[in-house]
mmCIF file of the N, C-alpha and C atoms, coordinates in Angstrom:
data_MODEL
# 
_entry.id   MODEL 
# 
loop_
_atom_site.group_PDB 
_atom_site.id 
_atom_site.type_symbol 
_atom_site.label_atom_id 
_atom_site.label_alt_id 
_atom_site.label_comp_id 
_atom_site.label_asym_id 
_atom_site.label_entity_id 
_atom_site.label_seq_id 
_atom_site.pdbx_PDB_ins_code 
_atom_site.Cartn_x 
_atom_site.Cartn_y 
_atom_site.Cartn_z 
_atom_site.occupancy 
_atom_site.B_iso_or_equiv 
_atom_site.pdbx_formal_charge 
_atom_site.auth_seq_id 
_atom_site.auth_comp_id 
_atom_site.auth_asym_id 
_atom_site.auth_atom_id 
_atom_site.pdbx_PDB_model_num 
ATOM 1   N N  . MET A 1 1  ? 64.702  57.626  158.619 1.00 0.00 ? 1  MET A N  1 
ATOM 2   C CA . MET A 1 1  ? 65.300  56.972  157.463 1.00 0.00 ? 1  MET A CA 1 
ATOM 3   C C  . MET A 1 1  ? 65.758  57.999  156.424 1.00 0.00 ? 1  MET A C  1 
ATOM 4   N N  . LYS A 1 2  ? 64.885  59.023  156.208 1.00 0.00 ? 2  LYS A N  1 
ATOM 5   C CA . LYS A 1 2  ? 65.248  60.058  155.250 1.00 0.00 ? 2  LYS A CA 1 
ATOM 6   C C  . LYS A 1 2  ? 66.484  60.825  155.722 1.00 0.00 ? 2  LYS A C  1 
ATOM 7   N N  . ASP A 1 3  ? 66.556  61.084  157.032 1.00 0.00 ? 3  ASP A N  1 
ATOM 8   C CA . ASP A 1 3  ? 67.710  61.794  157.592 1.00 0.00 ? 3  ASP A CA 1 
ATOM 9   C C  . ASP A 1 3  ? 68.994  60.995  157.386 1.00 0.00 ? 3  ASP A C  1 
ATOM 10  N N  . CYS A 1 4  ? 68.890  59.710  157.531 1.00 0.00 ? 4  CYS A N  1 
ATOM 11  C CA . CYS A 1 4  ? 70.062  58.845  157.361 1.00 0.00 ? 4  CYS A CA 1 
ATOM 12  C C  . CYS A 1 4  ? 70.547  58.883  155.913 1.00 0.00 ? 4  CYS A C  1 
ATOM 13  N N  . LYS A 1 5  ? 69.620  58.800  154.968 1.00 0.00 ? 5  LYS A N  1 
ATOM 14  C CA . LYS A 1 5  ? 69.992  58.856  153.545 1.00 0.00 ? 5  LYS A CA 1 
ATOM 15  C C  . LYS A 1 5  ? 70.566  60.224  153.197 1.00 0.00 ? 5  LYS A C  1 
ATOM 16  N N  . LYS A 1 6  ? 69.964  61.271  153.770 1.00 0.00 ? 6  LYS A N  1 
ATOM 17  C CA . LYS A 1 6  ? 70.453  62.629  153.519 1.00 0.00 ? 6  LYS A CA 1 
ATOM 18  C C  . LYS A 1 6  ? 71.876  62.774  154.058 1.00 0.00 ? 6  LYS A C  1 
ATOM 19  N N  . GLN A 1 7  ? 72.118  62.273  155.252 1.00 0.00 ? 7  GLN A N  1 
ATOM 20  C CA . GLN A 1 7  ? 73.452  62.339  155.841 1.00 0.00 ? 7  GLN A CA 1 
ATOM 21  C C  . GLN A 1 7  ? 74.451  61.525  155.022 1.00 0.00 ? 7  GLN A C  1 
ATOM 22  N N  . GLN A 1 8  ? 74.016  60.376  154.523 1.00 0.00 ? 8  GLN A N  1 
ATOM 23  C CA . GLN A 1 8  ? 74.902  59.565  153.678 1.00 0.00 ? 8  GLN A CA 1 
ATOM 24  C C  . GLN A 1 8  ? 75.246  60.297  152.394 1.00 0.00 ? 8  GLN A C  1 
ATOM 25  N N  . ALA A 1 9  ? 74.274  60.963  151.808 1.00 0.00 ? 9  ALA A N  1 
ATOM 26  C CA . ALA A 1 9  ? 74.516  61.716  150.580 1.00 0.00 ? 9  ALA A CA 1 
ATOM 27  C C  . ALA A 1 9  ? 75.471  62.878  150.846 1.00 0.00 ? 9  ALA A C  1 
ATOM 28  N N  . GLN A 1 10 ? 75.265  63.555  151.969 1.00 0.00 ? 10 GLN A N  1 
ATOM 29  C CA . GLN A 1 10 ? 76.151  64.665  152.329 1.00 0.00 ? 10 GLN A CA 1 
ATOM 30  C C  . GLN A 1 10 ? 77.561  64.170  152.602 1.00 0.00 ? 10 GLN A C  1 
ATOM 31  N N  . ALA A 1 11 ? 77.661  63.028  153.259 1.00 0.00 ? 11 ALA A N  1 
ATOM 32  C CA . ALA A 1 11 ? 78.981  62.460  153.539 1.00 0.00 ? 11 ALA A CA 1 
ATOM 33  C C  . ALA A 1 11 ? 79.678  62.059  152.240 1.00 0.00 ? 11 ALA A C  1 
ATOM 34  N N  . ALA A 1 12 ? 78.930  61.488  151.318 1.00 0.00 ? 12 ALA A N  1 
ATOM 35  C CA . ALA A 1 12 ? 79.516  61.100  150.037 1.00 0.00 ? 12 ALA A CA 1 
ATOM 36  C C  . ALA A 1 12 ? 79.984  62.328  149.263 1.00 0.00 ? 12 ALA A C  1 
ATOM 37  N N  . GLU A 1 13 ? 79.179  63.404  149.287 1.00 0.00 ? 13 GLU A N  1 
ATOM 38  C CA . GLU A 1 13 ? 79.572  64.636  148.601 1.00 0.00 ? 13 GLU A CA 1 
ATOM 39  C C  . GLU A 1 13 ? 80.815  65.252  149.246 1.00 0.00 ? 13 GLU A C  1 
ATOM 40  N N  . ALA A 1 14 ? 80.842  65.269  150.566 1.00 0.00 ? 14 ALA A N  1 
ATOM 41  C CA . ALA A 1 14 ? 82.004  65.813  151.267 1.00 0.00 ? 14 ALA A CA 1 
ATOM 42  C C  . ALA A 1 14 ? 83.241  64.981  150.962 1.00 0.00 ? 14 ALA A C  1 
ATOM 43  N N  . SER A 1 15 ? 83.076  63.684  150.920 1.00 0.00 ? 15 SER A N  1 
ATOM 44  C CA . SER A 1 15 ? 84.202  62.803  150.609 1.00 0.00 ? 15 SER A CA 1 
ATOM 45  C C  . SER A 1 15 ? 84.724  63.062  149.193 1.00 0.00 ? 15 SER A C  1 
ATOM 46  N N  . ALA A 1 16 ? 83.807  63.270  148.255 1.00 0.00 ? 16 ALA A N  1 
ATOM 47  C CA . ALA A 1 16 ? 84.206  63.563  146.882 1.00 0.00 ? 16 ALA A CA 1 
ATOM 48  C C  . ALA A 1 16 ? 84.944  64.902  146.806 1.00 0.00 ? 16 ALA A C  1 
ATOM 49  N N  . GLN A 1 17 ? 84.476  65.880  147.564 1.00 0.00 ? 17 GLN A N  1 
ATOM 50  C CA . GLN A 1 17 ? 85.142  67.187  147.580 1.00 0.00 ? 17 GLN A CA 1 
ATOM 51  C C  . GLN A 1 17 ? 86.545  67.085  148.176 1.00 0.00 ? 17 GLN A C  1 
ATOM 52  N N  . VAL A 1 18 ? 86.677  66.295  149.235 1.00 0.00 ? 18 VAL A N  1 
ATOM 53  C CA . VAL A 1 18 ? 87.994  66.096  149.848 1.00 0.00 ? 18 VAL A CA 1 
ATOM 54  C C  . VAL A 1 18 ? 88.937  65.417  148.855 1.00 0.00 ? 18 VAL A C  1 
ATOM 55  N N  . ALA A 1 19 ? 88.427  64.414  148.148 1.00 0.00 ? 19 ALA A N  1 
ATOM 56  C CA . ALA A 1 19 ? 89.255  63.713  147.175 1.00 0.00 ? 19 ALA A CA 1 
ATOM 57  C C  . ALA A 1 19 ? 89.684  64.648  146.039 1.00 0.00 ? 19 ALA A C  1 
ATOM 58  N N  . ALA A 1 20 ? 88.759  65.484  145.574 1.00 0.00 ? 20 ALA A N  1 
ATOM 59  C CA . ALA A 1 20 ? 89.089  66.430  144.501 1.00 0.00 ? 20 ALA A CA 1 
ATOM 60  C C  . ALA A 1 20 ? 90.127  67.444  144.980 1.00 0.00 ? 20 ALA A C  1 
ATOM 61  N N  . THR A 1 21 ? 89.967  67.912  146.203 1.00 0.00 ? 21 THR A N  1 
ATOM 62  C CA . THR A 1 21 ? 90.936  68.863  146.758 1.00 0.00 ? 21 THR A CA 1 
ATOM 63  C C  . THR A 1 21 ? 92.305  68.207  146.902 1.00 0.00 ? 21 THR A C  1 
ATOM 64  N N  . ALA A 1 22 ? 92.327  66.974  147.349 1.00 0.00 ? 22 ALA A N  1 
ATOM 65  C CA . ALA A 1 22 ? 93.594  66.248  147.492 1.00 0.00 ? 22 ALA A CA 1 
ATOM 66  C C  . ALA A 1 22 ? 94.276  66.095  146.130 1.00 0.00 ? 22 ALA A C  1 
ATOM 67  N N  . GLU A 1 23 ? 93.503  65.823  145.095 1.00 0.00 ? 23 GLU A N  1 
ATOM 68  C CA . GLU A 1 23 ? 94.078  65.702  143.752 1.00 0.00 ? 23 GLU A CA 1 
ATOM 69  C C  . GLU A 1 23 ? 94.658  67.027  143.281 1.00 0.00 ? 23 GLU A C  1 
ATOM 70  N N  . ARG A 1 24 ? 93.937  68.131  143.532 1.00 0.00 ? 24 ARG A N  1 
ATOM 71  C CA . ARG A 1 24 ? 94.455  69.449  143.134 1.00 0.00 ? 24 ARG A CA 1 
ATOM 72  C C  . ARG A 1 24 ? 95.733  69.790  143.899 1.00 0.00 ? 24 ARG A C  1 
ATOM 73  N N  . LEU A 1 25 ? 95.753  69.481  145.195 1.00 0.00 ? 25 LEU A N  1 
ATOM 74  C CA . LEU A 1 25 ? 96.955  69.738  145.994 1.00 0.00 ? 25 LEU A CA 1 
ATOM 75  C C  . LEU A 1 25 ? 98.139  68.912  145.514 1.00 0.00 ? 25 LEU A C  1 
ATOM 76  N N  . GLU A 1 26 ? 97.874  67.654  145.172 1.00 0.00 ? 26 GLU A N  1 
ATOM 77  C CA . GLU A 1 26 ? 98.948  66.799  144.669 1.00 0.00 ? 26 GLU A CA 1 
ATOM 78  C C  . GLU A 1 26 ? 99.478  67.325  143.336 1.00 0.00 ? 26 GLU A C  1 
ATOM 79  N N  . ALA A 1 27 ? 98.576  67.779  142.471 1.00 0.00 ? 27 ALA A N  1 
ATOM 80  C CA . ALA A 1 27 ? 99.004  68.342  141.186 1.00 0.00 ? 27 ALA A CA 1 
ATOM 81  C C  . ALA A 1 27 ? 99.838  69.610  141.401 1.00 0.00 ? 27 ALA A C  1 
ATOM 82  N N  . ALA A 1 28 ? 99.412  70.444  142.342 1.00 0.00 ? 28 ALA A N  1 
ATOM 83  C CA . ALA A 1 28 ? 100.163 71.663  142.638 1.00 0.00 ? 28 ALA A CA 1 
ATOM 84  C C  . ALA A 1 28 ? 101.538 71.336  143.204 1.00 0.00 ? 28 ALA A C  1 
ATOM 85  N N  . LEU A 1 29 ? 101.605 70.346  144.059 1.00 0.00 ? 29 LEU A N  1 
ATOM 86  C CA . LEU A 1 29 ? 102.889 69.933  144.631 1.00 0.00 ? 29 LEU A CA 1 
ATOM 87  C C  . LEU A 1 29 ? 103.813 69.387  143.545 1.00 0.00 ? 29 LEU A C  1 
ATOM 88  N N  . ASN A 1 30 ? 103.275 68.583  142.651 1.00 0.00 ? 30 ASN A N  1 
ATOM 89  C CA . ASN A 1 30 ? 104.081 68.050  141.553 1.00 0.00 ? 30 ASN A CA 1 
ATOM 90  C C  . ASN A 1 30 ? 104.584 69.176  140.649 1.00 0.00 ? 30 ASN A C  1 
ATOM 91  N N  . ALA A 1 31 ? 103.731 70.155  140.384 1.00 0.00 ? 31 ALA A N  1 
ATOM 92  C CA . ALA A 1 31 ? 104.149 71.295  139.559 1.00 0.00 ? 31 ALA A CA 1 
ATOM 93  C C  . ALA A 1 31 ? 105.261 72.078  140.256 1.00 0.00 ? 31 ALA A C  1 
ATOM 94  N N  . GLN A 1 32 ? 105.127 72.242  141.567 1.00 0.00 ? 32 GLN A N  1 
ATOM 95  C CA . GLN A 1 32 ? 106.168 72.954  142.327 1.00 0.00 ? 32 GLN A CA 1 
ATOM 96  C C  . GLN A 1 32 ? 107.481 72.179  142.282 1.00 0.00 ? 32 GLN A C  1 
ATOM 97  N N  . ARG A 1 33 ? 107.411 70.868  142.402 1.00 0.00 ? 33 ARG A N  1 
ATOM 98  C CA . ARG A 1 33 ? 108.625 70.050  142.329 1.00 0.00 ? 33 ARG A CA 1 
ATOM 99  C C  . ARG A 1 33 ? 109.261 70.170  140.942 1.00 0.00 ? 33 ARG A C  1 
ATOM 100 N N  . ASP A 1 34 ? 108.431 70.190  139.900 1.00 0.00 ? 34 ASP A N  1 
ATOM 101 C CA . ASP A 1 34 ? 108.952 70.334  138.539 1.00 0.00 ? 34 ASP A CA 1 
ATOM 102 C C  . ASP A 1 34 ? 109.658 71.681  138.371 1.00 0.00 ? 34 ASP A C  1 
ATOM 103 N N  . ARG A 1 35 ? 109.051 72.741  138.904 1.00 0.00 ? 35 ARG A N  1 
ATOM 104 C CA . ARG A 1 35 ? 109.682 74.066  138.818 1.00 0.00 ? 35 ARG A CA 1 
ATOM 105 C C  . ARG A 1 35 ? 111.007 74.078  139.574 1.00 0.00 ? 35 ARG A C  1 
ATOM 106 N N  . ALA A 1 36 ? 111.028 73.453  140.729 1.00 0.00 ? 36 ALA A N  1 
ATOM 107 C CA . ALA A 1 36 ? 112.261 73.404  141.526 1.00 0.00 ? 36 ALA A CA 1 
ATOM 108 C C  . ALA A 1 36 ? 113.347 72.635  140.779 1.00 0.00 ? 36 ALA A C  1 
ATOM 109 N N  . ALA A 1 37 ? 112.969 71.551  140.124 1.00 0.00 ? 37 ALA A N  1 
ATOM 110 C CA . ALA A 1 37 ? 113.947 70.768  139.360 1.00 0.00 ? 37 ALA A CA 1 
ATOM 111 C C  . ALA A 1 37 ? 114.477 71.578  138.181 1.00 0.00 ? 37 ALA A C  1 
ATOM 112 N N  . ARG A 1 38 ? 113.599 72.314  137.508 1.00 0.00 ? 38 ARG A N  1 
ATOM 113 C CA . ARG A 1 38 ? 114.054 73.154  136.385 1.00 0.00 ? 38 ARG A CA 1 
ATOM 114 C C  . ARG A 1 38 ? 114.973 74.268  136.885 1.00 0.00 ? 38 ARG A C  1 
ATOM 115 N N  . ASN A 1 39 ? 114.615 74.870  138.008 1.00 0.00 ? 39 ASN A N  1 
ATOM 116 C CA . ASN A 1 39 ? 115.464 75.928  138.565 1.00 0.00 ? 39 ASN A CA 1 
ATOM 117 C C  . ASN A 1 39 ? 116.840 75.395  138.927 1.00 0.00 ? 39 ASN A C  1 
ATOM 118 N N  . GLU A 1 40 ? 116.875 74.201  139.479 1.00 0.00 ? 40 GLU A N  1 
ATOM 119 C CA . GLU A 1 40 ? 118.165 73.595  139.821 1.00 0.00 ? 40 GLU A CA 1 
ATOM 120 C C  . GLU A 1 40 ? 118.985 73.343  138.563 1.00 0.00 ? 40 GLU A C  1 
ATOM 121 N N  . LEU A 1 41 ? 118.337 72.877  137.518 1.00 0.00 ? 41 LEU A N  1 
ATOM 122 C CA . LEU A 1 41 ? 119.023 72.642  136.250 1.00 0.00 ? 41 LEU A CA 1 
ATOM 123 C C  . LEU A 1 41 ? 119.605 73.938  135.698 1.00 0.00 ? 41 LEU A C  1 
ATOM 124 N N  . VAL A 1 42 ? 118.838 75.015  135.798 1.00 0.00 ? 42 VAL A N  1 
ATOM 125 C CA . VAL A 1 42 ? 119.328 76.324  135.351 1.00 0.00 ? 42 VAL A CA 1 
ATOM 126 C C  . VAL A 1 42 ? 120.560 76.715  136.151 1.00 0.00 ? 42 VAL A C  1 
ATOM 127 N N  . GLN A 1 43 ? 120.484 76.542  137.457 1.00 0.00 ? 43 GLN A N  1 
ATOM 128 C CA . GLN A 1 43 ? 121.616 76.913  138.301 1.00 0.00 ? 43 GLN A CA 1 
ATOM 129 C C  . GLN A 1 43 ? 122.863 76.103  137.956 1.00 0.00 ? 43 GLN A C  1 
ATOM 130 N N  . ARG A 1 44 ? 122.668 74.822  137.657 1.00 0.00 ? 44 ARG A N  1 
ATOM 131 C CA . ARG A 1 44 ? 123.826 73.955  137.397 1.00 0.00 ? 44 ARG A CA 1 
ATOM 132 C C  . ARG A 1 44 ? 124.395 74.132  135.993 1.00 0.00 ? 44 ARG A C  1 
ATOM 133 N N  . THR A 1 45 ? 123.610 74.631  135.045 1.00 0.00 ? 45 THR A N  1 
ATOM 134 C CA . THR A 1 45 ? 124.096 74.711  133.670 1.00 0.00 ? 45 THR A CA 1 
ATOM 135 C C  . THR A 1 45 ? 124.243 76.143  133.168 1.00 0.00 ? 45 THR A C  1 
ATOM 136 N N  . LEU A 1 46 ? 123.193 76.918  133.242 1.00 0.00 ? 46 LEU A N  1 
ATOM 137 C CA . LEU A 1 46 ? 123.239 78.245  132.636 1.00 0.00 ? 46 LEU A CA 1 
ATOM 138 C C  . LEU A 1 46 ? 124.106 79.233  133.401 1.00 0.00 ? 46 LEU A C  1 
ATOM 139 N N  . VAL A 1 47 ? 124.119 79.141  134.705 1.00 0.00 ? 47 VAL A N  1 
ATOM 140 C CA . VAL A 1 47 ? 124.932 80.075  135.489 1.00 0.00 ? 47 VAL A CA 1 
ATOM 141 C C  . VAL A 1 47 ? 126.427 79.900  135.167 1.00 0.00 ? 47 VAL A C  1 
ATOM 142 N N  . PRO A 1 48 ? 126.957 78.670  135.162 1.00 0.00 ? 48 PRO A N  1 
ATOM 143 C CA . PRO A 1 48 ? 128.366 78.525  134.781 1.00 0.00 ? 48 PRO A CA 1 
ATOM 144 C C  . PRO A 1 48 ? 128.629 78.979  133.336 1.00 0.00 ? 48 PRO A C  1 
ATOM 145 N N  . LEU A 1 49 ? 127.682 78.740  132.449 1.00 0.00 ? 49 LEU A N  1 
ATOM 146 C CA . LEU A 1 49 ? 127.859 79.200  131.069 1.00 0.00 ? 49 LEU A CA 1 
ATOM 147 C C  . LEU A 1 49 ? 127.910 80.721  131.016 1.00 0.00 ? 49 LEU A C  1 
ATOM 148 N N  . GLN A 1 50 ? 127.052 81.388  131.768 1.00 0.00 ? 50 GLN A N  1 
ATOM 149 C CA . GLN A 1 50 ? 127.067 82.845  131.800 1.00 0.00 ? 50 GLN A CA 1 
ATOM 150 C C  . GLN A 1 50 ? 128.393 83.351  132.363 1.00 0.00 ? 50 GLN A C  1 
ATOM 151 N N  . GLN A 1 51 ? 128.940 82.671  133.343 1.00 0.00 ? 51 GLN A N  1 
ATOM 152 C CA . GLN A 1 51 ? 130.232 83.066  133.894 1.00 0.00 ? 51 GLN A CA 1 
ATOM 153 C C  . GLN A 1 51 ? 131.329 82.940  132.841 1.00 0.00 ? 51 GLN A C  1 
ATOM 154 N N  . GLU A 1 52 ? 131.276 81.886  132.034 1.00 0.00 ? 52 GLU A N  1 
ATOM 155 C CA . GLU A 1 52 ? 132.261 81.723  130.960 1.00 0.00 ? 52 GLU A CA 1 
ATOM 156 C C  . GLU A 1 52 ? 132.111 82.830  129.914 1.00 0.00 ? 52 GLU A C  1 
ATOM 157 N N  . VAL A 1 53 ? 130.884 83.160  129.571 1.00 0.00 ? 53 VAL A N  1 
ATOM 158 C CA . VAL A 1 53 ? 130.641 84.242  128.612 1.00 0.00 ? 53 VAL A CA 1 
ATOM 159 C C  . VAL A 1 53 ? 131.197 85.550  129.164 1.00 0.00 ? 53 VAL A C  1 
ATOM 160 N N  . ASP A 1 54 ? 130.984 85.789  130.445 1.00 0.00 ? 54 ASP A N  1 
ATOM 161 C CA . ASP A 1 54 ? 131.509 87.003  131.064 1.00 0.00 ? 54 ASP A CA 1 
ATOM 162 C C  . ASP A 1 54 ? 133.038 87.040  131.010 1.00 0.00 ? 54 ASP A C  1 
ATOM 163 N N  . LYS A 1 55 ? 133.685 85.905  131.264 1.00 0.00 ? 55 LYS A N  1 
ATOM 164 C CA . LYS A 1 55 ? 135.153 85.845  131.190 1.00 0.00 ? 55 LYS A CA 1 
ATOM 165 C C  . LYS A 1 55 ? 135.640 86.149  129.780 1.00 0.00 ? 55 LYS A C  1 
ATOM 166 N N  . ILE A 1 56 ? 134.986 85.540  128.793 1.00 0.00 ? 56 ILE A N  1 
ATOM 167 C CA . ILE A 1 56 ? 135.375 85.764  127.397 1.00 0.00 ? 56 ILE A CA 1 
ATOM 168 C C  . ILE A 1 56 ? 135.173 87.232  127.026 1.00 0.00 ? 56 ILE A C  1 
ATOM 169 N N  . SER A 1 57 ? 134.068 87.813  127.478 1.00 0.00 ? 57 SER A N  1 
ATOM 170 C CA . SER A 1 57 ? 133.811 89.229  127.193 1.00 0.00 ? 57 SER A CA 1 
ATOM 171 C C  . SER A 1 57 ? 134.911 90.109  127.773 1.00 0.00 ? 57 SER A C  1 
ATOM 172 N N  . MET A 1 58 ? 135.318 89.794  128.994 1.00 0.00 ? 58 MET A N  1 
ATOM 173 C CA . MET A 1 58 ? 136.382 90.585  129.617 1.00 0.00 ? 58 MET A CA 1 
ATOM 174 C C  . MET A 1 58 ? 137.693 90.430  128.847 1.00 0.00 ? 58 MET A C  1 
ATOM 175 N N  . LEU A 1 59 ? 137.984 89.204  128.393 1.00 0.00 ? 59 LEU A N  1 
ATOM 176 C CA . LEU A 1 59 ? 139.197 88.990  127.600 1.00 0.00 ? 59 LEU A CA 1 
ATOM 177 C C  . LEU A 1 59 ? 139.142 89.777  126.301 1.00 0.00 ? 59 LEU A C  1 
ATOM 178 N N  . LEU A 1 60 ? 137.985 89.757  125.639 1.00 0.00 ? 60 LEU A N  1 
ATOM 179 C CA . LEU A 1 60 ? 137.853 90.500  124.386 1.00 0.00 ? 60 LEU A CA 1 
ATOM 180 C C  . LEU A 1 60 ? 137.968 92.000  124.609 1.00 0.00 ? 60 LEU A C  1 
ATOM 181 N N  . LEU A 1 61 ? 137.388 92.477  125.700 1.00 0.00 ? 61 LEU A N  1 
ATOM 182 C CA . LEU A 1 61 ? 137.521 93.896  126.002 1.00 0.00 ? 61 LEU A CA 1 
ATOM 183 C C  . LEU A 1 61 ? 138.979 94.248  126.271 1.00 0.00 ? 61 LEU A C  1 
ATOM 184 N N  . GLY A 1 62 ? 139.692 93.368  126.958 1.00 0.00 ? 62 GLY A N  1 
ATOM 185 C CA . GLY A 1 62 ? 141.107 93.600  127.215 1.00 0.00 ? 62 GLY A CA 1 
ATOM 186 C C  . GLY A 1 62 ? 141.910 93.604  125.927 1.00 0.00 ? 62 GLY A C  1 
ATOM 187 N N  . MET A 1 63 ? 141.564 92.710  124.992 1.00 0.00 ? 63 MET A N  1 
ATOM 188 C CA . MET A 1 63 ? 142.267 92.676  123.707 1.00 0.00 ? 63 MET A CA 1 
ATOM 189 C C  . MET A 1 63 ? 141.963 93.944  122.914 1.00 0.00 ? 63 MET A C  1 
ATOM 190 N N  . GLN A 1 64 ? 140.735 94.419  122.992 1.00 0.00 ? 64 GLN A N  1 
ATOM 191 C CA . GLN A 1 64 ? 140.355 95.630  122.269 1.00 0.00 ? 64 GLN A CA 1 
ATOM 192 C C  . GLN A 1 64 ? 141.106 96.827  122.834 1.00 0.00 ? 64 GLN A C  1 
ATOM 193 N N  . ASP A 1 65 ? 141.241 96.868  124.147 1.00 0.00 ? 65 ASP A N  1 
ATOM 194 C CA . ASP A 1 65 ? 141.965 97.974  124.777 1.00 0.00 ? 65 ASP A CA 1 
ATOM 195 C C  . ASP A 1 65 ? 143.448 97.946  124.407 1.00 0.00 ? 65 ASP A C  1 
ATOM 196 N N  . ALA A 1 66 ? 143.990 96.744  124.201 1.00 0.00 ? 66 ALA A N  1 
ATOM 197 C CA . ALA A 1 66 ? 145.413 96.611  123.891 1.00 0.00 ? 66 ALA A CA 1 
ATOM 198 C C  . ALA A 1 66 ? 145.706 96.798  122.408 1.00 0.00 ? 66 ALA A C  1 
ATOM 199 N N  . ALA A 1 67 ? 144.676 96.782  121.560 1.00 0.00 ? 67 ALA A N  1 
ATOM 200 C CA . ALA A 1 67 ? 144.879 96.884  120.110 1.00 0.00 ? 67 ALA A CA 1 
ATOM 201 C C  . ALA A 1 67 ? 145.267 98.314  119.746 1.00 0.00 ? 67 ALA A C  1 
ATOM 202 N N  . PRO A 1 68 ? 146.011 98.446  118.644 1.00 0.00 ? 68 PRO A N  1 
ATOM 203 C CA . PRO A 1 68 ? 146.326 99.796  118.161 1.00 0.00 ? 68 PRO A CA 1 
ATOM 204 C C  . PRO A 1 68 ? 145.043 100.576 117.884 1.00 0.00 ? 68 PRO A C  1 
ATOM 205 N N  . VAL A 1 69 ? 145.127 101.859 117.951 1.00 0.00 ? 69 VAL A N  1 
ATOM 206 C CA . VAL A 1 69 ? 143.948 102.725 117.839 1.00 0.00 ? 69 VAL A CA 1 
ATOM 207 C C  . VAL A 1 69 ? 143.193 102.462 116.542 1.00 0.00 ? 69 VAL A C  1 
ATOM 208 N N  . GLY A 1 70 ? 143.874 102.287 115.439 1.00 0.00 ? 70 GLY A N  1 
ATOM 209 C CA . GLY A 1 70 ? 143.203 102.067 114.158 1.00 0.00 ? 70 GLY A CA 1 
ATOM 210 C C  . GLY A 1 70 ? 142.430 100.759 114.122 1.00 0.00 ? 70 GLY A C  1 
ATOM 211 N N  . LEU A 1 71 ? 142.912 99.729  114.794 1.00 0.00 ? 71 LEU A N  1 
ATOM 212 C CA . LEU A 1 71 ? 142.251 98.426  114.769 1.00 0.00 ? 71 LEU A CA 1 
ATOM 213 C C  . LEU A 1 71 ? 141.042 98.372  115.705 1.00 0.00 ? 71 LEU A C  1 
ATOM 214 N N  . SER A 1 72 ? 141.060 99.143  116.772 1.00 0.00 ? 72 SER A N  1 
ATOM 215 C CA . SER A 1 72 ? 139.959 99.068  117.729 1.00 0.00 ? 72 SER A CA 1 
ATOM 216 C C  . SER A 1 72 ? 138.692 99.710  117.181 1.00 0.00 ? 72 SER A C  1 
ATOM 217 N N  . GLN A 1 73 ? 138.807 100.474 116.122 1.00 0.00 ? 73 GLN A N  1 
ATOM 218 C CA . GLN A 1 73 ? 137.643 101.124 115.541 1.00 0.00 ? 73 GLN A CA 1 
ATOM 219 C C  . GLN A 1 73 ? 136.862 100.203 114.616 1.00 0.00 ? 73 GLN A C  1 
ATOM 220 N N  . LYS A 1 74 ? 137.454 99.070  114.205 1.00 0.00 ? 74 LYS A N  1 
ATOM 221 C CA . LYS A 1 74 ? 136.784 98.183  113.246 1.00 0.00 ? 74 LYS A CA 1 
ATOM 222 C C  . LYS A 1 74 ? 135.734 97.352  113.885 1.00 0.00 ? 74 LYS A C  1 
# 
């Protein structure tokens, strides 16, 4: 009888540990999904914006190169 109760207690503890591990894994998976969603948002928004900034910079550099010598120093 004592062995049966001991085994039941061990089974309950193991079950609780499995449940806790499953919760931690689910939380980690959700965090990974959140990071992936943020990374996708960065790719869809910030990368095109950086490309536009780069284009504008190149245009400004071209205008500076084309400006008279006295104006490019300002």
